[in-house]
C-alpha angles and dihedrals in degrees: 000000000000132000123212117199113206100200098185089143098029130254137276135168096258092047090052092049092049092048094052093049089048090052090058110266108177095261099199094051090042094054094043092055095040091051090061087077105107093239134107108243146115134203124240107201119187137169108235138171128231114189089337095311115121121218146139123281116198124193123185110220119202140145115279146252097047126208122249111247138202124224093259090053090057092045089054092050091051094045093052091058127087094235115138113273092246090055092047092051095048092045092052090048091054091054091045088057090048090050092049090052094047092046092053093047095049097037096242139105128274094248091056097048113118109211111218115169094005091048092058121109092253093055091050091048092045093053099041091041095050093050090045091050092054089048094051092048086058091231112176097192135017117208123182144186120247114281124249112244105234122227134196129042136298134193118248139170087274095047132262113348132182122259132279085050108242093248090049091050090050091051092049091065107130094010119117112244137188132198113283115250092221139017115264141070106307098157116045125197088253091051092048091050091050090049091052093049101040107031115086097177139017118217138143098239135010127224124224141066116315114232103173143344130213141179132216117198127221125217099247129070122226136169086269124051107276096221142124112226122206131192123197112203142161127230120259119245118300112289114250126189132199108226141165126236115207118192137176134176116237130188102147106063127095117243089248093055091045091050092050091050090050093052095043092054090055092045090054090055107266111166091223139353124190139166126219123194115232140171112244134193118306086025093283116157113237144152140237112232107208124190124187115201143150114279090241091062102040094107091054092053093043088055091051092050092049094047097043100040105027088226116167096214142021125202116221132196134168114234138178120226127197110218131205117218112268129195140162119227128178122231125202106235138164086267096052133263106336127185122239126192111224122196120200134182116196090339096310120117108240101167140021119188127169109222109262098216094050092048091049092052091047092049090053094044095051095034094237133125121276088239092058092053092045093049092046090055092049091047091053090048092050093047093048102040104017093216 
């Protein structure tokens, strides 16, 4: 099952919590697990309306004032809970991202960062609760719309600051944004961190069969409904393509000419090209050159095979191919934003491969080994998605 976040009015921790409860998270199990956090708090859950749209509004109630915490303090709180290990890891990663952003803004190190607003009890509950809610809904993949880029000013522990808040802006690095429909804080640091941790892909509209929709309400009122909309949906049936396989036997080409033909076929857009060794007549060693292409382009590729190989005949057969979903996402690593190819089958991740060319360029740029870059990308993937 997949979850699409329609962030037309941004995203915050309380909006995310409300949305997940509105989508049908098992409330008793949710509260039992969340209450294992060693914090004094309770949740106030109400059904509210914004511009006629009904949704859930969640408020985290706790004694005030709260204490300022360091990253390790928050890690300790999370570890002492009975949350599932996947939820713990993703929650800690969210706070690590927040610490990195705060450290960069204030010119310090992560271990010295004092969390103010995002170290409060409600921020810890919002982050852990949101990640727990996605886990309990058994969502395989979270997709989201681009985020509105807030404008205006907001009060903070350091005084008035411009929007997006500096920590939020830092967290939005690499995330597609659009102009905000209104002035005000639409994306909070907590919301940006959750987006970074949970969202695997940004797109304007999902494809599939809709199961359920829900709404999580924010605290403020604007001219537009201040809500986060979520859509649970399933994938459509497995994608299947009608293709053509062209093949010819070759025993007369040099290895250099065969290699050139192989590379040219890929450059021209062949879906796949492969070579199989065979034994031909008079015991001569040879190969089968196989080219997979769309039916609409078979004549183009047949012409390339004839001209490059001098073959006198090409076999042709229509085939059907099942296709897993493929997408490219970018991960923020020590070596910059690097693309990763993700393969999914019915929502489940079946392959994760950092793009070779990008890793090669990064290795050369930072004067490190290719292996170091590759392993860094995989470590970021593991920390963010835990699969």
